[in-house]
C-alpha positions in Angstrom: -1.5 -29.8 -68.4 -4.3 -29.2 -71.0 -3.1 -29.7 -74.5 -4.2 -26.2 -75.5 -2.3 -24.4 -72.7 -0.3 -21.6 -74.3 2.9 -20.2 -72.9 1.3 -16.8 -72.5 -1.5 -18.4 -70.4 1.1 -20.1 -68.2 3.0 -16.9 -67.6 -0.1 -15.1 -66.5 -1.2 -18.1 -64.4 2.1 -18.2 -62.6 2.0 -14.5 -62.0 -1.5 -14.7 -60.5 -0.6 -17.8 -58.4 2.4 -16.2 -56.9 0.5 -13.1 -55.9 -2.3 -15.2 -54.4 -0.1 -17.5 -52.4 2.5 -14.9 -51.3 0.8 -14.1 -47.9 0.8 -17.8 -47.0 4.5 -18.1 -47.8 5.3 -14.8 -46.0 3.5 -15.9 -42.9 5.1 -19.3 -42.9 8.5 -17.8 -43.4 7.9 -15.5 -40.5 6.5 -18.3 -38.3 9.7 -20.4 -39.0 11.9 -17.5 -38.0 9.8 -17.0 -34.9 10.2 -20.6 -33.9 14.0 -20.0 -33.5 13.0 -17.9 -30.5 10.3 -19.9 -28.9 7.9 -22.8 -29.5 4.4 -22.9 -30.9 1.5 -22.3 -28.6 3.6 -20.2 -26.3 3.4 -16.4 -25.7 6.6 -14.5 -26.3 7.1 -11.0 -25.0 9.4 -8.4 -26.5 10.5 -6.6 -23.4 12.0 -3.6 -25.2 10.8 -1.3 -27.9 12.0 -2.4 -31.3 15.1 -0.8 -32.8 17.5 -0.8 -35.8 18.6 -4.3 -35.1 15.1 -5.7 -35.1 14.6 -7.6 -38.4 12.0 -10.2 -37.5 9.1 -8.2 -39.0 9.0 -5.5 -41.6 7.9 -1.9 -40.8 7.9 -2.4 -37.0 6.7 0.3 -34.7 8.6 2.0 -31.9 5.5 2.9 -29.9 4.4 -0.3 -28.4 5.8 -3.4 -26.8 4.9 -6.5 -28.8 3.7 -9.9 -27.5 2.9 -12.7 -29.9 2.2 -16.4 -30.2 1.7 -18.8 -33.1 -1.2 -21.1 -32.4 -1.7 -24.6 -33.7 -5.4 -25.2 -33.0 -5.6 -28.8 -34.3 -5.5 -30.3 -30.8 -7.8 -27.9 -29.2 -8.7 -24.3 -28.5 -6.5 -21.5 -27.1 -7.8 -19.5 -24.2 -6.3 -16.0 -24.1 -6.6 -13.9 -20.9 -6.4 -10.2 -21.5 -5.2 -7.8 -18.7 -6.8 -4.7 -17.4 -5.2 -1.8 -19.1 -6.8 1.3 -17.7 -6.0 4.3 -20.0 -3.1 2.5 -21.8 -3.7 1.6 -25.4 -3.8 -2.2 -25.9 -4.8 -4.4 -28.9 -4.5 -8.1 -29.6 -5.0 -9.0 -33.3 -6.0 -12.6 -34.3 -4.7 -13.2 -37.8 -5.2 -16.2 -40.1 -2.5 -17.4 -42.5 -4.0 -15.3 -45.2 -3.1 -12.2 -43.1 -6.8 -11.2 -42.4 -7.5 -9.8 -39.0 -10.3 -12.1 -37.7 -10.7 -10.1 -34.5 -8.9 -7.2 -32.8 -9.5 -7.3 -29.0 -8.6 -4.5 -26.7 -9.1 -0.8 -26.1 -11.3 0.0 -29.1 -13.5 -3.1 -29.2 -13.6 -5.0 -25.9 -12.6 -2.2 -23.6 -9.9 -1.9 -20.9 -11.3 -4.4 -18.3 -9.6 -7.5 -19.8 -11.3 -10.9 -20.0 -11.0 -14.4 -21.3 -11.4 -15.2 -25.0 -11.4 -18.6 -26.7 -9.8 -19.1 -30.1 -10.9 -22.2 -32.0 -10.0 -23.8 -35.3 -12.0 -23.7 -38.5 -14.0 -26.9 -37.8 -13.9 -27.0 -34.0 -17.2 -27.4 -32.1 -18.3 -24.6 -29.8 -20.3 -26.7 -27.3 -19.1 -26.3 -23.7 -17.1 -23.2 -24.4 -18.0 -20.3 -22.1 -17.5 -16.6 -23.0 -16.6 -15.0 -26.3 -15.2 -17.1 -29.1 -13.0 -16.2 -32.1 -13.0 -18.8 -34.9 -9.8 -19.0 -36.9 -10.3 -19.7 -40.6 -7.0 -21.6 -40.7 -5.7 -24.3 -38.3 -2.7 -22.2 -37.5 -3.0 -18.5 -36.7 -1.0 -15.7 -35.3 -1.9 -13.5 -32.3 -0.1 -10.2 -32.0 -0.5 -7.7 -29.1 0.5 -4.1 -29.0 1.0 -2.4 -25.6 1.6 1.4 -25.6 4.7 2.7 -23.9 4.9 6.4 -23.1 8.6 6.8 -22.7 11.5 4.9 -21.0 10.1 5.5 -17.5 6.9 3.7 -18.5 8.5 0.5 -19.6 8.2 -1.3 -16.3 4.5 -0.6 -16.1 4.0 -1.8 -19.7 5.9 -5.0 -18.9 3.4 -5.7 -16.1 0.6 -5.6 -18.6 2.6 -8.1 -20.7 2.9 -10.4 -17.7 -0.8 -10.4 -17.2 -1.4 -11.4 -20.8 -1.6 -15.2 -20.7 -2.3 -18.1 -23.0 -3.6 -21.6 -22.1 -3.8 -24.3 -24.7 -2.6 -27.9 -25.5 0.9 -28.5 -27.0 1.0 -28.6 -30.8 0.5 -32.0 -32.5 3.8 -32.2 -34.2 7.0 -30.2 -34.9 6.1 -27.4 -37.3 9.6 -25.9 -37.0 12.0 -26.4 -39.9 14.8 -24.5 -41.5 14.4 -20.8 -40.6 15.7 -19.9 -44.1 13.1 -22.1 -45.9 9.9 -21.0 -47.4 10.9 -17.5 -48.5 9.2 -15.5 -51.2 12.5 -15.1 -53.1 13.1 -18.8 -53.5 13.3 -20.4 -57.0 9.9 -20.8 -58.4 10.1 -24.6 -58.1 10.7 -24.4 -54.3 8.3 -21.5 -53.8 5.4 -23.3 -55.4 6.2 -26.5 -53.7 5.9 -24.7 -50.4 2.8 -22.8 -51.5 1.1 -26.1 -52.5 1.7 -27.7 -49.1 0.4 -24.5 -47.4 -2.8 -24.5 -49.6 -3.4 -28.1 -48.6 -3.2 -27.3 -44.9 -4.9 -23.9 -44.9 -8.1 -24.3 -46.9 -8.8 -21.3 -49.1 -12.2 -19.6 -48.7 -15.0 -20.5 -51.0 -15.0 -17.0 -52.4 -11.6 -17.8 -54.0 -13.0 -20.6 -56.1 -12.8 -18.6 -59.3 -9.1 -17.8 -58.9 -8.3 -21.4 -57.8 -9.8 -22.6 -61.1 -7.7 -20.2 -63.1 -4.4 -21.3 -61.4 -5.3 -25.1 -61.4 -3.1 -25.9 -64.4 0.0 -25.3 -62.3 -1.0 -28.3 -60.1 -0.5 -26.7 -56.8 -1.4 -29.7 -54.7 0.6 -31.6 -52.0 3.5 -33.2 -53.7 3.8 -30.5 -56.4 6.2 -31.8 -59.1 7.8 -29.1 -61.3 9.6 -31.6 -63.5 6.3 -32.2 -65.4 6.8 -28.9 -67.2 8.8 -28.7 -70.3 11.8 -26.3 -70.5 9.8 -23.8 -72.4 6.9 -24.0 -69.9 9.4 -23.6 -67.1 10.7 -20.4 -68.6 7.2 -19.0 -68.9 6.5 -19.8 -65.2 9.7 -18.2 -64.2 8.8 -15.1 -66.2 5.4 -14.9 -64.6 6.9 -15.2 -61.1 9.4 -12.4 -62.0 6.6 -10.2 -63.1 4.7 -10.8 -59.9 7.7 -10.0 -57.8 8.3 -6.7 -59.7 4.7 -5.8 -59.2 5.0 -5.9 -55.4 8.6 -4.6 -55.0 7.5 -1.5 -53.2 5.5 -3.5 -50.7 2.9 -1.6 -48.8 4.6 1.6 -50.0 3.2 2.0 -53.4 5.4 2.8 -56.4 3.4 5.8 -57.5 1.9 8.9 -55.9 3.3 11.9 -54.1 2.8 13.2 -50.6 1.0 11.3 -47.8 -0.4 8.2 -49.6 -4.0 7.5 -48.4 -4.5 4.1 -47.0 -6.6 1.8 -49.1 -10.0 0.5 -48.0 -9.7 -3.1 -47.0 -6.4 -2.9 -45.2 -6.2 -5.7 -42.7 -9.1 -7.7 -44.2 -8.6 -8.1 -47.9 -11.4 -10.2 -49.4 -10.5 -10.7 -53.1 -7.9 -7.9 -53.4 -5.0 -10.3 -53.8 -2.5 -7.8 -55.1 -3.1 -5.4 -52.2 -2.8 -8.3 -49.7 0.5 -9.5 -51.2 1.9 -5.9 -51.2 1.1 -5.5 -47.5 2.6 -8.9 -46.7 5.8 -7.6 -48.1 5.8 -4.0 -46.7 3.7 -4.3 -43.5 3.0 -7.9 -42.4 0.5 -7.8 -39.6 -1.1 -4.5 -40.5 -4.2 -3.7 -38.5 -7.5 -2.5 -39.9 -8.0 1.2 -40.6 -10.4 1.6 -37.6 -7.6 0.4 -35.3 -4.6 2.0 -36.9 -4.4 4.2 -40.0 -1.2 4.2 -41.9 0.0 7.0 -44.2 3.3 6.2 -46.0 5.3 8.8 -48.0 8.4 8.6 -50.1 8.3 12.0 -51.8 6.9 15.4 -51.4 6.6 18.0 -54.1 7.8 15.5 -56.6 11.2 15.2 -54.8 12.1 11.8 -53.4 12.8 11.8 -49.6 16.6 11.8 -49.0 18.3 12.4 -45.7 20.7 14.8 -47.3 17.9 17.2 -47.9 16.5 18.4 -44.5 12.7 18.8 -44.1 10.5 20.6 -41.6 7.1 19.2 -40.7 4.9 21.9 -39.3 1.7 21.0 -37.5 -0.4 24.1 -36.7 -1.8 24.4 -33.2 -5.4 24.6 -34.5 -5.0 21.5 -36.8 -3.5 18.7 -34.7 -3.5 15.2 -36.0 -7.0 14.0 -35.2 -6.8 10.8 -33.1 -8.5 9.3 -30.1 -5.4 7.2 -29.4 -2.0 8.6 -30.4 0.1 9.3 -33.5 3.7 8.7 -34.4 6.0 9.2 -37.4 8.4 6.4 -38.1 11.6 6.6 -40.2 12.6 3.6 -42.3 15.3 2.7 -44.8 13.9 0.5 -47.5 15.7 -2.7 -48.6 16.0 -3.7 -52.2 13.0 -5.9 -52.1 10.7 -3.3 -50.3 11.0 -4.3 -46.7 11.3 -1.4 -44.2 13.5 -1.2 -41.1 14.7 1.3 -38.6 18.2 2.9 -39.0 21.0 3.4 -36.5 21.3 7.0 -35.4 23.0 9.1 -32.7 19.7 9.6 -30.7 18.5 6.0 -30.9 15.3 7.6 -32.1 13.3 5.6 -34.7 10.0 7.5 -34.4 8.6 10.7 -33.1 5.1 11.6 -32.0 2.7 13.2 -29.6 4.1 11.2 -26.6 7.8 11.7 -27.4 9.6 12.7 -24.1 11.0 16.2 -24.3 9.1 17.2 -27.4 9.1 21.0 -27.6 6.1 23.0 -28.9 6.4 26.5 -30.3 5.0 29.5 -28.4 1.8 29.5 -30.4 1.2 25.8 -29.6 2.3 24.5 -33.1 4.8 21.7 -33.5 7.8 21.5 -35.8 9.5 18.1 -36.5 12.9 18.4 -38.1 13.7 15.5 -40.5 17.2 14.8 -41.9 20.5 13.1 -41.6 22.3 16.0 -40.0 21.3 17.4 -36.6 19.3 20.5 -36.8 21.2 21.9 -33.9 21.1 21.4 -30.1 18.0 23.6 -29.7 16.0 21.5 -32.1 17.3 18.0 -31.4 14.3 17.3 -29.1 12.2 17.5 -32.2 14.6 15.8 -34.6 13.8 12.6 -36.5 17.1 11.3 -37.8 17.2 10.0 -41.4 19.8 8.0 -43.3 22.2 9.7 -45.7 20.1 8.7 -48.6 16.6 7.5 -49.5 14.1 6.9 -46.8 10.4 6.2 -46.3 8.1 7.9 -43.7 5.2 6.1 -42.2 2.6 8.1 -40.2 0.6 5.9 -37.8 -2.7 7.2 -36.4 -4.1 4.9 -33.7 -7.8 5.1 -33.2 -8.1 7.8 -35.8 -11.1 10.2 -35.6 -13.7 10.3 -38.4 -12.3 13.4 -40.1 -9.0 11.5 -40.7 -10.7 8.3 -41.8 -13.1 10.1 -44.1 -10.3 12.3 -45.6 -11.8 15.5 -44.3 -8.5 16.4 -42.6 -5.5 17.2 -44.8 -2.3 16.1 -43.2 0.3 18.9 -43.4 3.2 18.0 -45.6 6.9 18.4 -44.7 8.7 21.2 -46.5 12.3 21.7 -47.4 14.2 23.3 -44.6 17.5 25.0 -43.8 19.2 24.8 -40.4 19.1 28.6 -40.3 15.3 28.6 -40.5 13.5 30.5 -37.7 11.0 28.8 -35.4 7.5 30.4 -35.3 7.0 32.7 -32.3 
């Protein structure tokens, strides 16, 4: 370390380094957990919609089947064959280890006719490859497909789409498995930065991060990182900086300030140098799509009152002001963990989200829609439109797939849920 390095500098450097490297560590941690279910370079299909026991990824959706694969491109390219999808929404995101969406293939971009796409590593040649090419910026990347399901009776047809989604590529060069519990963002700073250093060596940072890399260089985040070189006082300052960084992203994608529907931040899904935002999304919404594909509106309070399942709410959507989407919309219910991750809750209806495709959804006589939100049932006449909540704090996440311009450009104000009583009358 430089002789003039102050403890204050070291604290701020550790804070910045943690935030910068967190997406790498979060992705690696998820990859290791995924390896317990299937190998690298192999497509895995979730044949059921995710539910309250699904804890592999934070803030899951209950609208689409997921198919995914982790690709090690060091031995050669991956050829992904997309199925024909007709009117069904489909997307396949190609994400690097920095969590950037390098390409989103499917309904919005490449259409519904399917096709073959080749994914290659950062330094791989393109000679001899026919058809469209997606270049990954890291030698390992993650592909994640979302296939819309319109109710239980549609599952069989959606699974056929999954079956037609195929992957052809060489086996990985070595075992990249490891302890599924390793590489977590909550590990002691010595272990965390050792993991981060190895990941930085494998996944070359972009040239545009040179300035930050020079600022965090005093930590020595290179392969073989040795924390014993720091004095006890320096180690204390590093630990303090990491603690500050963790507190700054505790809320994850759900920000710690603001009321009502929080507007999505420009740059979601491709973050450039917004390292704080990227780290927050890695905690609260790993694998988030870009705004053009899916627009996310989280909420944890309305009217200055925190959302709590013991206080029922009514979300009224007027007939002449429907949620403006070209795809579909859904409202998901999550219970936050202490460290900001979001998961579905067990409930008597086994309902984790509600939206414009929910089977049995009842509209009012005037065409408007009422969604009843709360822990207790709003009554048998309203259960078709009930989104069950925990008996305590919760978070809502409104997803708008293929949002129209008025929603993207904030010309449409999303109606806000209001306090409700079970005796409240439904509009005629």
